[in-house]
C-alpha positions in Angstrom: -8.6 -6.8 -5.9 -6.1 -8.8 -3.9 -3.6 -10.9 -5.9 -4.5 -14.1 -4.0 -5.3 -17.5 -5.5 -8.8 -18.6 -4.3 -7.8 -22.3 -4.1 -4.2 -22.5 -2.9 -4.0 -19.1 -1.1 -0.8 -18.1 -3.0 -0.1 -14.5 -2.6 2.7 -12.0 -3.5 6.0 -12.7 -1.7 8.9 -10.3 -1.0 12.4 -10.6 -2.5 15.2 -8.5 -3.7 17.1 -7.6 -6.9 20.9 -7.8 -6.2 23.1 -5.6 -8.5 26.6 -6.9 -8.9 29.6 -5.4 -10.6 33.1 -6.6 -11.4 34.6 -9.6 -13.1 34.4 -13.1 -11.6 37.7 -14.6 -10.3 37.2 -17.6 -12.6 37.4 -15.2 -15.5 40.5 -13.5 -14.4 39.0 -10.6 -12.4 39.2 -9.7 -8.7 35.7 -11.0 -7.9 32.2 -9.5 -8.1 30.8 -7.2 -5.5 27.2 -6.3 -4.5 26.6 -2.6 -5.3 22.9 -2.3 -4.5 20.0 -4.3 -3.2 16.5 -3.3 -4.3 13.2 -4.6 -2.9 10.8 -6.3 -5.3 7.6 -8.5 -5.2 7.1 -11.9 -6.8 3.5 -12.1 -8.0 1.6 -15.4 -8.4 0.6 -16.3 -12.0 -3.2 -15.8 -11.5 -5.6 -16.6 -14.2 -9.3 -15.8 -14.4 -11.1 -19.1 -15.0 -14.8 -20.1 -15.4 -15.2 -23.0 -13.0 -17.8 -25.0 -11.2 -17.9 -24.1 -7.5 -20.6 -25.7 -5.3 -22.6 -26.8 -8.3 -22.7 -23.3 -10.0 -20.6 -21.8 -12.7 -18.6 -18.7 -11.7 -15.4 -16.9 -12.4 -12.5 -17.4 -10.0 -8.9 -16.2 -9.9 -6.6 -19.1 -9.5 -2.8 -19.7 -9.9 -1.7 -21.5 -13.0 -0.1 -24.2 -10.9 -3.6 -25.0 -9.4 -4.9 -25.4 -12.9 -2.0 -27.7 -13.9 -2.6 -29.8 -10.7 -6.2 -30.3 -11.7 -7.7 -28.5 -8.7 -10.1 -26.6 -11.0 -13.0 -28.2 -12.7 -13.7 -26.0 -15.7 -17.2 -25.2 -16.7 -18.5 -27.0 -19.9 -18.9 -24.9 -23.0 -22.3 -23.2 -23.4 -24.5 -25.2 -25.8 -27.7 -23.2 -25.7 -28.4 -20.2 -28.0 -29.4 -16.7 -26.9 -33.2 -16.0 -27.5 -32.5 -13.2 -30.0 -30.2 -15.4 -32.1 -32.7 -18.3 -32.2 -35.5 -15.9 -33.2 -33.4 -14.3 -36.0 -32.8 -17.6 -37.7 -36.5 -18.5 -38.0 
């Protein structure tokens, strides 16, 4: 399953880890130097949320930022009981 937010379209982005060695000039060294650059991916903070989409309740994968912005209308808590549980209480 793709790591894409269904509302905002956020997806993984490319970046890099930069390894540095040496002591900074401020701290009395001769300066830091880049020794290696490694590729990495920045993944969106996706959450699986039960939301109301087109009048029906379904699970969607959305970014946490979309939830914070209020783009998601969460489904109400279920108030009805399952038929087996209701029959057992009688």
